[in-house]
N, C-alpha and C positions, 0 to 999 in steps of 0.2 A: 504494500500500500504506500502510495506517495504522499508525503506530508509537504504541502505547498509552502513556499517561502512567502514572507510578507510582500515582496515585490510582485508576486504573482496574484495578489489578492484581487486586483482590478480586472483580471482576465475574464472575458465573457465569451463562451464557446458557442458552438453551433450544433448542438445535439437536437435534432428535430425528429421526433419519433411518432408523433400522433397523426391520425388520419380522420379526425372528426370535424365536421363543419355543421352549420345550422342554417336554417332557411332565412328568408328575408323577413323584416319586421316593419310594419307600417304604423305610424304613430299619429295620435291626435294632437292638436296644439296644446291641450292641457297636459298631456303626458310629457311633451317636450319641455314645457315650463317647469314641471315637477322635476324632470331629469336635470335641468340646468341648476335648480336649487340643490339637488343632491350632489351634483358634481362640484359645486362650489363650496360644499360643506367641509369643514376641517376634518382631516382624517380620511378623506376620500382618496382621490388619485394624485392630486397636485400638491405642490409644496405651499402654494398660496391659496387664497379664497376667492379670487376673481373668476367669474364664470367664463369659460372658454368661448372663443368665436367660432361659429360653424361656417365652413366655406364649401362651395360647390366643387368637390373633388372626390376622387376615389383613391383610398389608400390601401395598399396591400402589404401586410406584415405587422406582427405584434409590436415589435420594437419601434417601428416607424410610427405607428399610431400612438404608442405610449410617449415617445419623445415629443411628438406634435402636441399632445395634450399638455405636457409640462411646459411647452412653449406658448400655451394659450390658444391652441387651435384644435378643432375636431373636424373630421371629414363628414360630408353628407352621406357617403357610402364607405364602408370598410370591409376588409377581408382579414380576419384574425382567427386564432385557434380558440374560439369561444368556450369550448368545453374544458379547456385546461388553464385558461388565464382568468382568474377570478375578477379582476378589475374590468374585464370586457362587459360584464353584466350591467355595469353602470353606463358604459358608453353605448351599449345597445339601445338605451332609452332615447338617445338623440341621433344615432347614426343607423341608417339602413344597413343590415348585415348580410353579407354573402357567405358562401361556404369558406372552408379553410383556404389559405393561400395556394397550396399546390393544386387543388381542384379548381379554384377560381382561375388560375393562370393556365392550367392544362386545357380547360374548355372554357373559352372566354365568352360563350354565348350569354350566360347569365349576367356577367359583368357588363357586356355591351347593352343588353336589354335594360338593366337597372339604370345604367348611366344615361341612356336615352330618355327613360322615364323622368329622370331628374334634370334633364337638360345639361348633363355634364360631359365635357369633352377631354378633361385632363385626368390622367392617372399617375400616381406616384407609387413606386413599389421598391421594396428592398431588393437589391441585386441578388440576394440569396434568400428569397422569400419562400422557397420550397419547404415550408415548415411542417407539413403534415407527415413527411417521411424523411428519414435520414438519407435515403438513397435517391430521393427525388431531385431531378435536375430540370430546370426550365430554360429553354433557349430564349435569351433576351432579344436576340435579333428577330426570331420568328414572332415573338410576342409583339414587338414593335410594329412589324409589318402587318400582323393580323389586326391590330387596333387601328392602324393607319387607314385600312380599308373602310373603316366605319367613321372616319373623320376625327379620330381621337389621337391624342399625343400621350406618350408615356415617358416618365423620367425615373431614373434609378438612383437610389442612395446606397452607400456601401458602409457596412459596420466593420469590415475586416481590418481597417486601419486604425481602429480604436474608437471608443465611445465619444471622446471629446471632438474629434474631427467629424464624426457622424452628426452630432448635435448641431455643430456649426453649419454643416452642409444642409441639414434639414431646415434650420432656421432661415437660411438664405433662400432655399427653394420655396418656402412658404411665405417669404416676404416679411419675416419678423427677426432679422439678424440681431436687433437690439435686445432681444429676449434671451439669447444664448448665454450671455455672461452670467446672469443671475442663476440660471438653471445649473450651469456647470459649477458655479461657486458652492451652491447648496450640496451638489453631488460630491464635491471634493471634501467638504466638511464631514459628511456622513462616512465617506471612505476613510478619512483620517481617524475618525472615531472607531470604526471597525478594525482598522489596522492596529490601533493602540490596544484594543481589547483582545487581539489574537493571542492564544496561549503560546508560551515560549517553547513548549514541547507537545508532542501528540497526546491527545486526551486518552486515546486507547479504549474508548467505550464501544460496546455493542449496542446498535440501535435498530429498532423496528419502526418503520414509518407507515402509519395507517391513514388512508384517505377515506373519510366518511362521506356517504351520499345519502341524502334524505329527500323524500318526496312529500311535498306539502299536500298534494292531491290525495295520496293514498295513506299518508302517515307512516309509510314503511321506510326502513333504512337498511343499508347494507355497507359492507366494508371492502376496501381494496387494499392490498399490501403492496408497497412499491418494491419492485425487483431491484437488485443491485445493478450498478453501472448506468443508472439514469441521471436525471438532472440533479437530484438531491445529493447523490454521491459526488458528482463532479464539482458542484458549486458550494456545497455545505459540509458534507461529512468528510470527504478527503482532505480539504484544507485544514480541518480540525483534528485530523488523525483518528477518525472514528470509522467503524465498520458497519455496513448495512447487513444485518442478518435476516432480512425479510425472506430470503430464499428458503429459510428453514420453517417458514410458517405455512407454506402451501404443500399440498399433497403431490406425490410423484405423478407425472403425467398431466398435471394441470396446465391449462393453456394461458399464455401471457397475452394481454391485450393492451397495447400502447404503453408498455412498461409497468403494468399492474396485473396482479392476480386477484380475482374476486374471492372473498372468504365468506362462508356462511356463519362460521363460528371461530372463536380464537382457540381452537382445539390444540394447536401446536405451539402455543405461547411458551409452554414449559420447555419445549425442545429448543426454541430460539433462545430462551433465557436471556433476554436483553437487559442491559443496564439502564436503558432509557427507552420509553415509548413516546413517539411523537405522533400527534394527530393533526392532520391537515384537512382541508375541506370542511364538512360539517362535523364538528367535534362531538356533537350529541350522539351521532351514530356510533362513534368509537367508545364513548363513555358508557352507552347503553350495552354494547357488546361486551365490554370489559366487566361490567357489573354482573351480567348474565353468566359469563365464563367463570367468575369467582364463586357464584352461587352453585354452579354445577360441580366445580372442582376447587375446593378450598385450598388445595396444595399449591395452586397458582399464586397464593399470597407470598410464597417463598421466592418467586421470581424477583431478581434484584430491583427491577424497575418498579414493581408493585410494592415490594417491601419498603423501599426508600421513598415511595410516592413520586418517583421521577417520571411522571406522565404529564406531558405538556402539549397544549394546543399552540401550534406555531404556523406561521404563514409558509406556504409552498413557494418554490421558485422554479419556474419552467422556462427561464431565459426569454421571457416576454418583456418584463419591465426591467430593463437594464439599469435605469436610473434608480430603481428601488432596491437593487441588489445589496448595497452596503447596509441599509437599515435592516433588511431581512437577515443577512449574515450576522449582524450584531446581536439580534434577538436569539439566534441559534447558539451563538457563542455563550451568551449569558445563561442559557438554559442547560447546555451540555456540560459546562464547566462546574456546575453545582454538584 
């Protein structure tokens, strides 16, 4: 296991493993007004409290949309990994939402149809926006030619040369270059705070990461355990010298879906024997499952994480909100070092 140095803390990778998109959403003026108030609320997406400006444009890519929002701009239409990026739920209230980037760019018919409906002719996309699959590649030249046939233009932004340059580039493309400095200053402050908190040596803890899913319609909930070598490993556990032992939680022959395995019960919690249990998504689903597991098998109280009450609800990181990474990492540091 590699223990990353402090200088590598700001590295943002390109693990794109998901293939889930959602349909379009059509909003009433009242919903848009409510959404603007939600997005402007402290603790939502942005560092500030000023409502963002909505512009007639299509944006393709999680990180692009996230940076644009922090710069004070939201697109009329967007293509992001809605099922994996929690913050997108707020943005969906103000932006019409296409499928995930790979599907949107692979078959541009929905993009073109939706853009025409809104009277939009301009598209901005991440140059590596094939975020539904790690192996997906989109020909930017073909995409440009395809959209040109419909009287549309496409511009690309690149995150491969670092976040700072990407933020400046996006600010320039959106016509708000004056907003880049304050966004980057806030990001650097949070990065410095996380770097200062980094443990001087590997923590060496075994961790199980559970993602809770809850349906308000049915009242039912279920759990997914994150498999090793995913986003959490790369960005959160490996930098802290911790090990993801989630692979010990699912049965032999179980099928992985987008980096997760679905669990009916926490039957193998004792086998995994984690030092820490992290719950992402809907933590109620995880808390409910843990309580039921302890009732069935009191011996699970001897699992180190349960015995020491090292069970934490923490934010997930799926390489969508690059600007939010330092704050998320800081929270994981404080939880795992206890």
